[in-house]
N, C-alpha and C positions, 0 to 999 in steps of 0.2 A: 506493500500498499505506499502510496505517496507521504513522504513526509507531511504533518499539520501546515507548515507554510505555505504547500502545494497544492491543500484543499480548494475545490471550485463547490462544497456543500449549497444548497437551493441556489446555483447560478444555470443560468441555459445559455446555451451556444449553438449556434447555425451555423450547420459546415455544409456548403457548396460543394459538389460533387466528391459527398461524403462515402459512395456505395465501396470502394477500392480504393487503394493504393494509400497516396498521401493520405489523401480523406479521409479515407476508413483508420487508418492509423491514428489520427490527430482525435475524431471521434472515441478511438478506444480509450485513447489515455484523459483526456476530458469525462466521462464516462468512470473512469475506474476512478477518477481524483475527486466524485462524486456531483459532477454536474447531470442536467437533465438534456441531451443533444436529438437535437433536430437533423436529419438529412436529408440532405437535397440531391436529386440528379435527376439526368436530364430523360435520360432512355435505358435505366439498368435498376429495374425495380426487383430485379431477383437478385440481386448482387448485392444492393440495399439492404433487402428484407437478410439478405443473412451477418450483414451488417449490424443491423437496428438487435439482430436475437440475440448476438454473441457480446452485446454489451454490459458491462457491470451496472447493475442497478435498476430502476423503472424509470417509466415514463418518457422512454426515446419513442420518437416517431420520426415517421418519413413523409418526405415532401416532393410529388413530380413540379418541378421549376426550371423550364433552362432559362440560363441567366441572358441569353440571346433575346427572350420573350417577358421585357419590361410588363406587361400585362398580368401575364403568370409570376414576375418576382412580387407583383400588389398583392395578388390574392397570398402569395406564400407569407406578405405581412402581416397582410389580415387576418390568417390564422394563426401564425406567432402569438398576435394582438390577444386573440380572443381567446387561443388557448393555455397556451404559456402565461399571458400577461406578461411580462417582460424576456427580456433580451440582453446579454451580459456580454458576448461576447460571438461577433460574427468573423468565418473566416471562408475567407473569399479564395476557395484553392480551387473551382470547377477550370478546364482549359483543356485547350485542345492546340494539336500539335500535328507534323508529320515529318518525318525524315528527308530530307531534299538536299542535295549540297550548295554551298552557296553560290558555286557559279553557274548552277542551271539555274538562273533567272526563267525560262520558260515555264519550268514546270513548276514554279511559283505562279500558277493562276490568280486572275483576278479574286474571285470565288472562294479560293479559299486565303488567299493574302484577306480580303474582308472577315473570313468568320473568322478566324484566326484574334485579330484584333476588338471584333466584338464579341468573342466570349472572353478575351483575358483582358481585357480593358473595361471594354463600356458595361459588361456585365458586370465586373467589381463594381464599380460607378453605380450604376443602375440598380444593386444590391446595397448600397451603403445611403441611397439616395431614398429608398424605397423603410428602411431599418432607423436612420437615423432617429427620427421620434424615440421609439424604443431604448435605443441604446441609450440616449438621453437622459431618461429616468431611473433614478434609483442613484446609488452611488456614482452610478455611468461607465461607460462602456469600453471597447476596443473591440479596435478591427484589425484584424491581419490577414497580412494579401499574400499567396505563396507565390515566390516570384522563383526566381533563379539566378545562380553564375554568370549565365547566357547576358545579363540586363549591363553587365561589366565588360563580358569579354568577347557580345558579340559570335560565340561560335555555339552556338546551341546547336538543334537540330536542324531549324531553320532560318533564312533571313529574317522573315514576318514576323518567327515566336523572339527571337531574339530583343527585336526590337517593342514586340506588346511586352516582355518583360522591362525593358528599360524606360517604357511609359507608366509599367505600375509601381517603378520604385516612385517614377518624378509626381504620379499619382496620390503615394504614399504622403508623402512629402507635405505637397498642396493640401490635401484632404486634414493633417495632421494639425498645420494652423490654422485653418477654418475651421475646424469639428472642436477646437482646446475651447476650455478646459474638461467642458463634459464625457469628449473620444477621445479616447488614444487612438494612434493608428501607427503600426509598421509592420515592414514586409520582412518577411522569410527569404534566404535566400539560398538554397542547397545546390549541391554540384551536385552531376548524373545520378537519381536515383535509384536502388535496384530493384526496378517496380516489372509489372509483369509488360510493360510498354517498352524499358530499357531493355529486357532479358530477348525480347525479338530484333534489337542491333546485331549485324556482326558482331561475332566475338571477336575480329583482331581490332574495330574500334572501341568497344567495352576495354579492353584492354592495356588500348593507348590513352584512355581517359586514368586509367585505374595509377601508368605506370607514373602520368603526370602530377598525380594525388603524392604530396610527401607521405600521408599516412594511410595511404599504398591499399584503399579497396574505393569502393564505390558508397554513396548515403542509404544509410537505411530510413526507409517510412518512419521508423519508430524514434530515429533520431532526429529528423525534423518536429516528428509530436512533441518529442523533448523540447524543443527551443519554442514552441508555441505554446505549449502550458510552462513556459517558466515567464515566456511575455504576459501568460495572462497571471502572474502569478504572485512574480516575484519583480519584475520588473517593473514595478508601481510609476514612477517617476521617469519611464522614457517612454517618449514618441518621434515619431517623424524616420525613424532608424532605418535601418538595413542590415539584418543579424543575419550575417552567415553559418552556413553548416556545410561546409566543403571537404572538409580534412586537407583544409591548409592548400588547396588548388593551386592558387593564384601566384604561390611560390616556385610551384615545379616550373620544369623547363618547358 
């Protein structure tokens, strides 16, 4: 069990894209700390239910809402207001990408480029916009934006993905200023995370990342979740910052 100063008893957290990977790990960490967790998903109801069913504690539930759909987000916000009656932490984890070599400009067509930006940037903003009122109540709330090391290294899965994460970090700072003092806003920036998505990569590509990481392995979803829990419980006077979880990879050759 988490130490007392990392407890979230009585708190409510909403995790977008919480059915698998990083989102599911964050949901598990928050639930283990005593929070009630609301998981949203776009089209993975089965995985979302399996994740919810495995969470510690009670009161957890699922909402179907694509972050690209602002009307669906508004409905989800109304549901949280009516059912939970509060929101302490919003985790903007939902995101999309595809592995496209950075020099293959033609493969990154307009539809994919726009979809990445709508999901990874506008979707996060729309969630904050709809849930601001709930987050401002009580002791105030926290927004955690799940970003990426590629926001600064610009070597992510494709050009648009890296640009979207850079925009997300910039927006984190803007919103931290705009929403203070009632709402804190931070980004978490993992290196390549060992998820089902990255396991489909060419093994040589994965090994190259590992070889350039001083701590000698990929980031685990649980390590990202541990930083999210720390942001929610320990870093009470931190806002507008980017928290790296990358094994020191920027130090590598």
